[in-house]
C-alpha positions as CSV (number, residue, x, y, z in Angstrom):
1,M,42.3,99.5,78.5
2,A,41.0,96.4,76.8
3,L,40.1,94.4,79.9
4,R,36.7,92.7,80.6
5,A,35.7,91.7,84.1
6,I,35.1,87.9,84.5
7,L,34.7,87.9,88.3
8,P,34.8,91.4,89.8
9,G,35.7,91.9,93.4
10,P,34.4,91.6,96.0
11,S,34.2,88.0,95.0
12,D,34.1,86.1,98.3
13,E,30.4,85.1,98.0
14,R,30.9,83.5,94.6
15,L,33.9,81.5,95.8
16,A,32.9,80.7,99.4
17,G,31.3,77.3,98.4
18,I,34.5,75.9,97.0
19,G,36.1,73.5,99.4
20,V,39.8,73.2,100.2
21,P,41.0,69.6,100.3
22,A,43.0,68.3,103.2
23,A,46.2,67.9,101.1
24,V,45.9,71.5,99.9
25,D,45.2,72.8,103.4
26,A,48.4,71.0,104.5
27,L,50.4,72.8,101.8
28,I,48.8,76.1,102.8
29,R,49.6,75.6,106.5
30,D,53.2,74.8,105.5
31,C,53.4,78.0,103.5
32,E,52.0,80.0,106.4
33,A,54.5,78.4,108.8
34,S,57.3,79.1,106.4
35,S,56.2,82.7,106.0
36,N,56.1,83.2,109.8
37,A,59.5,81.6,110.2
38,F,60.9,83.8,107.4
39,H,59.6,87.0,109.1
40,V,61.2,85.9,112.4
41,R,64.5,85.0,110.8
42,T,64.7,88.3,109.0
43,A,63.3,90.5,111.8
44,D,66.5,92.5,112.1
45,A,66.6,93.2,108.3
46,P,63.1,92.6,107.0
47,V,62.3,92.2,103.3
48,V,60.3,95.2,102.4
49,G,57.0,94.6,100.6
50,F,56.6,90.9,101.4
51,V,53.0,90.1,102.5
52,Q,51.6,86.6,102.0
53,S,48.6,86.3,99.8
54,E,45.4,84.8,101.3
55,L,46.0,81.3,100.1
56,R,42.7,79.6,100.7
57,G,41.0,82.4,98.8
58,A,43.5,82.1,96.0
59,Y,42.9,78.3,95.8
60,R,39.2,78.9,95.5
61,A,39.7,81.5,92.8
62,L,42.0,79.2,90.8
63,S,39.5,76.3,91.2
64,W,36.7,78.6,90.0
65,I,38.7,79.5,87.0
66,L,39.3,75.9,86.1
67,G,35.6,75.0,86.6
68,A,34.3,78.0,84.6
69,N,36.1,76.9,81.5
70,V,37.4,80.4,80.8
71,L,41.1,79.6,80.2
72,T,42.9,79.6,76.9
73,G,45.7,77.3,78.2
74,R,47.4,76.2,81.4
75,V,50.5,78.4,81.6
76,F,50.4,80.2,85.0
77,L,52.7,83.1,85.9
78,E,52.9,84.9,89.2
79,W,54.3,88.5,89.4
80,G,56.0,88.9,92.7
81,S,55.7,85.3,94.0
82,G,57.2,85.8,97.5
83,I,57.6,82.3,99.0
84,G,55.6,80.9,96.2
85,G,52.3,79.9,97.8
86,V,50.0,80.7,94.9
87,T,52.3,79.4,92.3
88,L,52.5,76.1,94.2
89,L,48.7,75.9,94.5
90,A,48.5,76.5,90.7
91,A,51.0,73.7,90.1
92,G,49.0,71.3,92.3
93,L,45.9,72.1,90.2
94,G,47.8,71.1,87.0
95,F,49.0,74.4,85.7
96,D,52.5,74.8,84.2
97,A,53.3,77.2,87.0
98,T,56.1,79.8,87.3
99,G,56.7,82.5,89.8
100,I,59.0,85.6,89.5
101,E,60.3,87.2,92.7
102,V,62.9,90.0,93.0
103,D,64.2,88.8,96.4
104,A,66.6,85.8,96.3
105,S,65.9,84.8,99.9
106,L,62.2,84.4,99.2
107,V,62.9,82.5,96.0
108,G,65.0,80.1,98.1
109,V,62.0,79.4,100.5
110,A,59.7,78.9,97.5
111,R,62.0,76.3,96.0
112,E,62.3,74.5,99.4
113,L,58.5,74.3,99.6
114,A,58.2,73.0,96.0
115,G,60.7,70.3,96.8
116,R,59.1,69.3,100.1
117,H,55.7,68.9,98.5
118,G,56.9,67.4,95.2
119,L,55.5,70.2,93.0
120,G,57.0,71.1,89.7
121,A,56.7,74.8,90.0
122,E,59.6,76.9,88.7
123,F,60.8,80.1,90.4
124,A,63.2,82.7,89.1
125,C,64.8,85.6,90.8
126,G,64.4,89.0,89.1
127,S,61.9,91.5,88.0
128,F,58.5,90.7,86.4
129,L,58.7,93.9,84.4
130,P,59.6,93.2,80.8
131,A,62.9,94.7,79.6
132,D,61.2,97.4,77.5
133,A,58.5,98.3,80.0
134,D,58.6,102.1,80.7
135,V,57.9,102.0,84.4
136,G,59.8,104.1,86.9
137,P,59.4,105.6,90.4
138,Q,57.3,108.4,88.8
139,D,54.6,105.8,88.0
140,L,54.2,104.8,91.7
141,D,52.7,106.6,94.6
142,E,54.3,106.9,98.1
143,F,52.9,103.6,99.4
144,A,54.2,101.5,96.5
145,W,57.1,99.1,96.7
146,L,58.1,97.9,93.3
147,D,61.7,97.5,92.3
148,T,62.0,99.1,88.8
149,S,65.8,98.6,88.6
150,A,66.2,94.8,88.8
151,A,66.9,92.8,85.7
152,P,63.9,90.9,84.2
153,A,63.7,87.2,84.9
154,Y,62.2,86.1,81.6
155,D,65.4,85.1,79.9
156,E,66.2,82.7,82.8
157,L,62.8,81.2,82.4
158,G,62.9,81.0,78.6
159,M,59.5,82.7,78.4
160,D,57.8,86.0,77.9
161,V,54.7,87.6,79.4
162,D,52.8,86.7,76.2
163,D,53.3,83.0,76.9
164,A,51.1,83.2,80.0
165,D,47.4,82.2,79.9
166,L,46.8,83.2,83.6
167,I,48.8,85.8,85.6
168,F,48.4,86.3,89.3
169,V,49.4,89.4,91.2
170,Y,48.9,90.7,94.7
171,P,49.9,94.4,94.2
172,W,51.1,96.6,97.0
173,P,49.0,99.7,97.6
174,G,49.8,102.2,94.8
175,E,50.9,99.5,92.3
176,E,47.5,98.3,91.0
177,A,47.3,100.7,88.1
178,V,50.8,99.8,87.0
179,V,50.2,96.0,87.0
180,L,46.9,96.5,85.1
181,N,48.7,98.6,82.5
182,L,51.4,96.0,82.2
183,F,48.9,93.2,81.7
184,D,47.1,95.2,79.1
185,A,50.3,96.0,77.3
186,Y,52.1,92.6,77.4
187,A,49.7,89.7,78.1
188,P,48.3,87.9,75.1
189,R,44.8,88.4,73.9
190,G,42.5,86.1,75.9
191,A,44.7,85.8,78.9
192,L,43.3,86.1,82.4
193,L,44.5,88.3,85.2
194,L,43.8,87.1,88.8
195,M,44.4,89.9,91.3
196,N,44.2,89.7,95.1
197,Q,42.6,93.0,96.2
198,G,43.0,92.4,99.9
199,R,39.7,93.1,101.7
200,E,37.9,93.3,98.4
201,G,38.6,89.7,97.5
202,F,39.8,88.4,94.2
203,R,39.2,90.1,90.8
204,I,39.5,88.2,87.5
205,C,39.6,90.0,84.2
206,R,40.4,89.0,80.6
207,K,42.4,90.9,78.0
208,V,40.1,91.3,75.0
């Protein structure tokens, strides 16, 4: 696998000094409230696999990436964007930001948040797996939740994985190896992968 660590987890100490502006914090609090409201609204039929990313940590990681001058461009793509919090943070930082999410109800919340905060992020409903990706249930362990049957969303967006300069993903347990392999196979040379690793913080690597 041709990936080189830029900021290996645990990364909390290297990012802790980056402040979160009041306007960004307001967006994060709105995302948190929307996430909580969504869980309450869907309690009788919960969306499996939806867990909100740690948004203040994600903001710090995105800010660090911008300040470190390690990007090849400003096209941001989130794999499994949920209600869109990280994609919206990226849009607010000046990225050309897009999120792909397989659940239409979550995409709807993301679009509402984008409109409410005047952010130009784009969200598409579908799979982030490319059409020719050879990924199936046999590649996932018992804890993974990744829909390998949904249609890819890239045609709707008019883009491919190799258009992205920075990809963000918060993989479910058992999915990390799959997303690393996908990034290695489909991302363009020089692209960055920002991965939320839960308690281990945020990992950043480059395809070389």
